[in-house]
KOLTITI-739787 format. One line per field, with one value per residue (C-alpha): y, z, x negated; chain; residue in three letters. Coordinates in nm, 3 decimals. Layout:
N
c2 = Y, ...
c3 = Z, ...
c1 = X, ...
chain = A, ...
resn = ALA, ...
This chain:
279
c2 = -2.230, -2.019, -1.869, -1.517, -1.385, -1.551, -1.413, -1.053, -1.105, -1.294, -1.112, -0.780, -0.956, -1.167, -0.873, -0.855, -1.227, -1.158, -0.872, -1.061, -1.319, -1.053, -0.833, -1.065, -1.358, -1.480, -1.513, -1.180, -1.016, -0.666, -0.617, -0.662, -0.412, -0.178, 0.199, 0.066, 0.262, -0.041, 0.158, 0.236, -0.134, -0.246, -0.008, -0.113, -0.471, -0.389, -0.244, -0.549, -0.838, -0.612, -0.573, -0.957, -1.221, -1.284, -1.539, -1.480, -1.521, -1.247, -1.015, -1.054, -0.979, -0.672, -0.528, -0.544, -0.263, -0.022, -0.088, -0.231, -0.213, -0.455, -0.848, -0.915, -1.213, -0.990, -0.724, -1.017, -1.169, -0.850, -0.801, -1.179, -1.133, -0.785, -0.722, -0.903, -1.154, -1.451, -1.766, -1.771, -2.080, -2.334, -2.338, -2.528, -2.766, -3.114, -3.357, -3.085, -2.770, -2.516, -2.259, -1.998, -1.671, -1.377, -1.114, -0.894, -0.966, -0.628, -0.733, -1.096, -1.038, -0.677, -0.568, -0.510, -0.673, -0.562, -0.200, -0.260, -0.632, -0.786, -1.035, -1.178, -1.354, -1.523, -1.650, -1.777, -1.960, -2.120, -2.251, -2.385, -2.610, -2.667, -2.575, -2.610, -2.451, -2.221, -1.838, -1.987, -2.220, -1.944, -1.762, -2.056, -2.110, -1.763, -1.627, -1.343, -1.235, -1.068, -1.208, -1.286, -0.943, -1.036, -1.376, -1.267, -1.010, -1.297, -1.463, -1.819, -2.099, -2.175, -2.490, -2.603, -2.877, -3.121, -2.873, -2.601, -2.411, -2.206, -2.367, -2.173, -2.285, -2.185, -2.219, -2.464, -2.652, -3.024, -3.181, -3.557, -3.782, -3.858, -4.217, -4.166, -4.352, -4.134, -4.313, -4.377, -4.087, -4.000, -3.640, -3.457, -3.325, -2.999, -3.056, -2.760, -3.020, -3.094, -2.758, -2.543, -2.625, -2.471, -2.810, -3.085, -3.388, -3.339, -3.494, -3.650, -3.751, -3.564, -3.644, -3.745, -3.394, -3.442, -3.806, -3.673, -3.357, -3.471, -3.744, -3.771, -3.891, -4.102, -4.075, -4.369, -4.265, -3.932, -3.950, -3.952, -4.306, -4.322, -4.175, -4.255, -4.200, -4.278, -4.474, -4.440, -4.668, -4.590, -4.714, -4.885, -4.705, -4.834, -4.685, -4.742, -4.711, -4.703, -4.740, -4.579, -4.828, -5.145, -5.150, -5.380, -5.611, -5.386, -5.062, -5.214, -5.343, -4.975, -4.843, -5.082, -4.990, -4.612, -4.684, -4.805, -4.516, -4.294, -4.481, -4.464, -4.084, -4.013, -4.269, -4.339, -4.367, -4.623, -4.982, -5.150, -5.046, -5.198, -5.134, -5.209, -5.181, -5.167, -5.136
c3 = -0.589, -0.715, -1.057, -1.141, -1.068, -0.731, -0.627, -0.714, -0.516, -0.209, -0.119, -0.025, 0.177, 0.387, 0.493, 0.838, 0.890, 0.708, 0.950, 1.252, 1.146, 1.102, 1.402, 1.702, 1.570, 1.807, 1.548, 1.324, 1.598, 1.683, 1.897, 1.594, 1.362, 1.624, 1.521, 1.167, 0.865, 0.721, 0.415, 0.325, 0.374, 0.143, -0.121, -0.125, -0.143, -0.428, -0.609, -0.551, -0.670, -0.957, -1.089, -1.120, -0.912, -0.562, -0.306, 0.055, 0.104, -0.152, -0.025, 0.347, 0.182, -0.016, 0.248, 0.534, 0.432, 0.448, 0.790, 0.947, 1.299, 1.220, 1.172, 0.780, 0.840, 0.972, 0.686, 0.441, 0.611, 0.615, 0.253, 0.175, 0.382, 0.331, -0.016, -0.275, -0.439, -0.635, -0.665, -1.011, -1.206, -1.169, -0.845, -0.821, -1.138, -1.140, -0.987, -1.001, -0.820, -0.752, -0.491, -0.417, -0.607, -0.561, -0.781, -0.724, -0.847, -1.049, -1.249, -1.301, -1.403, -1.541, -1.303, -0.931, -0.661, -0.619, -0.473, -0.330, -0.232, -0.103, 0.180, 0.061, -0.253, -0.036, 0.208, -0.068, -0.202, 0.114, 0.169, -0.197, -0.093, 0.296, 0.382, 0.579, 0.819, 1.123, 1.101, 1.322, 1.053, 0.770, 1.017, 1.096, 0.702, 0.617, 0.905, 0.959, 1.246, 1.296, 1.006, 1.143, 1.028, 0.671, 0.690, 0.811, 0.523, 0.271, 0.108, 0.304, 0.442, 0.814, 0.999, 1.375, 1.447, 1.729, 1.950, 1.882, 1.680, 1.353, 1.011, 0.720, 0.337, -0.011, -0.081, -0.400, -0.259, -0.248, 0.078, 0.049, 0.297, 0.613, 0.507, 0.180, 0.160, 0.088, -0.145, -0.030, -0.134, -0.110, -0.030, -0.059, 0.208, 0.359, 0.206, 0.294, 0.395, 0.722, 0.830, 0.710, 1.003, 1.367, 1.468, 1.276, 1.436, 1.141, 0.931, 1.180, 1.552, 1.783, 1.756, 1.364, 1.248, 1.390, 1.247, 0.882, 0.915, 0.630, 0.467, 0.243, 0.415, 0.311, 0.373, 0.437, 0.453, 0.478, 0.763, 0.782, 0.855, 0.778, 0.579, 0.278, 0.102, -0.220, -0.155, -0.463, -0.536, -0.893, -1.117, -0.842, -0.662, -0.355, -0.243, 0.145, 0.317, 0.693, 0.857, 1.203, 1.284, 1.185, 0.821, 0.657, 0.377, 0.158, 0.265, 0.207, -0.152, -0.226, -0.109, -0.345, -0.637, -0.571, -0.497, -0.814, -1.003, -0.774, -0.876, -1.244, -1.210, -0.968, -1.085, -1.438, -1.539, -1.303, -1.416, -1.126, -0.892, -0.577, -0.277, 0.088, 0.343, 0.698, 1.003
c1 = 0.759, 1.028, 1.122, 1.030, 1.388, 1.397, 1.082, 1.201, 1.516, 1.383, 1.060, 1.187, 1.446, 1.200, 0.976, 1.093, 0.993, 0.659, 0.582, 0.673, 0.405, 0.153, 0.173, 0.225, 0.036, -0.241, -0.510, -0.430, -0.243, -0.123, -0.442, -0.662, -0.449, -0.358, -0.441, -0.517, -0.373, -0.192, -0.096, -0.450, -0.541, -0.257, -0.342, -0.713, -0.590, -0.360, -0.642, -0.863, -0.602, -0.501, -0.855, -0.849, -0.710, -0.889, -0.913, -0.884, -1.251, -1.323, -1.046, -1.229, -1.575, -1.441, -1.233, -1.479, -1.718, -1.431, -1.337, -1.659, -1.521, -1.227, -1.185, -1.202, -0.985, -0.697, -0.733, -0.713, -0.415, -0.240, -0.280, -0.146, 0.156, 0.245, 0.209, 0.436, 0.179, 0.182, -0.062, -0.197, -0.264, -0.450, -0.268, 0.065, -0.008, 0.115, -0.106, -0.378, -0.466, -0.722, -0.841, -0.563, -0.619, -0.364, -0.243, 0.047, 0.411, 0.394, 0.071, 0.163, 0.529, 0.521, 0.803, 0.836, 1.075, 1.422, 1.416, 1.790, 1.799, 2.118, 2.167, 2.492, 2.373, 2.111, 2.344, 2.564, 2.258, 2.171, 2.526, 2.541, 2.245, 2.328, 2.686, 2.883, 2.657, 2.629, 2.485, 2.200, 2.131, 2.111, 1.878, 1.639, 1.623, 1.543, 1.362, 1.598, 1.801, 2.139, 2.288, 2.635, 2.768, 2.656, 2.821, 3.143, 3.190, 3.167, 3.445, 3.384, 3.597, 3.541, 3.537, 3.479, 3.243, 3.238, 3.068, 3.313, 3.075, 3.196, 3.078, 3.073, 3.099, 3.169, 3.524, 3.482, 3.211, 3.237, 3.316, 3.333, 3.522, 3.296, 3.324, 3.143, 2.825, 2.521, 2.270, 1.901, 1.674, 1.308, 1.199, 0.877, 0.650, 0.790, 1.140, 1.378, 1.658, 1.407, 1.377, 1.657, 1.911, 1.889, 2.018, 1.809, 2.002, 2.231, 1.965, 1.712, 1.683, 1.463, 1.092, 1.109, 0.983, 0.653, 0.618, 0.689, 0.471, 0.212, 0.419, 0.719, 1.045, 1.332, 1.706, 1.927, 2.296, 2.195, 1.958, 1.604, 1.485, 1.129, 0.823, 0.634, 0.297, 0.109, -0.203, -0.440, -0.721, -0.878, -0.583, -0.402, -0.112, 0.052, 0.385, 0.387, 0.720, 0.740, 1.073, 1.111, 1.400, 1.515, 1.691, 1.926, 1.838, 2.069, 1.888, 1.538, 1.652, 1.775, 1.468, 1.243, 1.466, 1.419, 1.057, 1.004, 1.147, 0.937, 0.617, 0.712, 0.748, 0.456, 0.208, 0.304, -0.073, -0.156, -0.249, -0.086, 0.176, 0.319, 0.557, 0.490, 0.786, 0.691, 0.891
chain = A, A, A, A, A, A, A, A, A, A, A, A, A, A, A, A, A, A, A, A, A, A, A, A, A, A, A, A, A, A, A, A, A, A, A, A, A, A, A, A, A, A, A, A, A, A, A, A, A, A, A, A, A, A, A, A, A, A, A, A, A, A, A, A, A, A, A, A, A, A, A, A, A, A, A, A, A, A, A, A, A, A, A, A, A, A, A, A, A, A, A, A, A, A, A, A, A, A, A, A, A, A, A, A, A, A, A, A, A, A, A, A, A, A, A, A, A, A, A, A, A, A, A, A, A, A, A, A, A, A, A, A, A, A, A, A, A, A, A, A, A, A, A, A, A, A, A, A, A, A, A, A, A, A, A, A, A, A, A, A, A, A, A, A, A, A, A, A, A, A, A, A, A, A, A, A, A, A, A, A, A, A, A, A, A, A, A, A, A, A, A, A, A, A, A, A, A, A, A, A, A, A, A, A, A, A, A, A, A, A, A, A, A, A, A, A, A, A, A, A, A, A, A, A, A, A, A, A, A, A, A, A, A, A, A, A, A, A, A, A, A, A, A, A, A, A, A, A, A, A, A, A, A, A, A, A, A, A, A, A, A, A, A, A, A, A, A, A, A, A, A, A, A, A, A, A, A, A, A
resn = UNK, UNK, UNK, UNK, UNK, UNK, UNK, UNK, UNK, UNK, UNK, UNK, UNK, UNK, UNK, UNK, UNK, UNK, UNK, UNK, UNK, UNK, UNK, UNK, UNK, UNK, UNK, UNK, UNK, UNK, UNK, UNK, UNK, UNK, UNK, UNK, UNK, UNK, UNK, UNK, UNK, UNK, UNK, UNK, UNK, UNK, UNK, UNK, UNK, UNK, UNK, UNK, UNK, UNK, UNK, UNK, UNK, UNK, UNK, UNK, UNK, UNK, UNK, UNK, UNK, UNK, UNK, UNK, UNK, UNK, UNK, UNK, UNK, UNK, UNK, UNK, UNK, UNK, UNK, UNK, UNK, UNK, UNK, UNK, UNK, UNK, UNK, UNK, UNK, UNK, UNK, UNK, UNK, UNK, UNK, UNK, UNK, UNK, UNK, UNK, UNK, UNK, UNK, UNK, UNK, UNK, UNK, UNK, UNK, UNK, UNK, UNK, UNK, UNK, UNK, UNK, UNK, UNK, UNK, UNK, UNK, UNK, UNK, UNK, UNK, UNK, UNK, UNK, UNK, UNK, UNK, UNK, UNK, UNK, UNK, UNK, UNK, UNK, UNK, UNK, UNK, UNK, UNK, UNK, UNK, UNK, UNK, UNK, UNK, UNK, UNK, UNK, UNK, UNK, UNK, UNK, UNK, UNK, UNK, UNK, UNK, UNK, UNK, UNK, UNK, UNK, UNK, UNK, UNK, UNK, UNK, UNK, UNK, UNK, UNK, UNK, UNK, UNK, UNK, UNK, UNK, UNK, UNK, UNK, UNK, UNK, UNK, UNK, UNK, UNK, UNK, UNK, UNK, UNK, UNK, UNK, UNK, UNK, UNK, UNK, UNK, UNK, UNK, UNK, UNK, UNK, UNK, UNK, UNK, UNK, UNK, UNK, UNK, UNK, UNK, UNK, UNK, UNK, UNK, UNK, UNK, UNK, UNK, UNK, UNK, UNK, UNK, UNK, UNK, UNK, UNK, UNK, UNK, UNK, UNK, UNK, UNK, UNK, UNK, UNK, UNK, UNK, UNK, UNK, UNK, UNK, UNK, UNK, UNK, UNK, UNK, UNK, UNK, UNK, UNK, UNK, UNK, UNK, UNK, UNK, UNK, UNK, UNK, UNK, UNK, UNK, UNK, UNK, UNK, UNK, UNK, UNK, UNK, UNK, UNK, UNK, UNK, UNK, UNK
């Protein structure tokens, strides 16, 4: 989820990553799109979603008669990936959702994506969130390649890490002392912190990512130490916290304190709330 201005600036920059996802993909791959007039498919898809927002199934059914010898799912997937689209409401509402329906950015926002996008500001935005970081980190987060030249042109400060890699950061970014304690924090599913580094050992040990794939996670002293999930039964909600390693009593108390705040936010309508900590 991004604001409109970010959508307009980001989408044209990530087109290479989107194209790599469409063409070599085993399910919707090049062998299913080879020889196809992609421009014609995208034009047809644009007309359909601008008539009214469409689901992926509707796109498949409406595109299929025009290309009867092609896989309808591959046609719809190409439209979804290669046109600048938005999910229209009720998708993405708080504690509610709906079937994804797509419209074009131009139709929904009344303006198109940036015709002359610049990679520099996007790199700076990344570093503001995750710096100091390597070029490989920026590329992992963005899905883009060959960013070293872009990074090198920016007015950044440079450091060397323990493995003699160059780290880049904003000149005025906060860089607290390494001994500064980091407070306990809960992260949602798929939080960018977990997937925005080429070297994920900066935030979690090997093997942890698979264990938090469909869960929220929590940080102790800045590192992933376990996962959490809300369990709902009628008007009762339990916050189940599962630690992957032994925690101190101080850390458990901090988790319970933060967990109470999480429940107050995410389960404010519940009649009863409880916290379970498991190791």
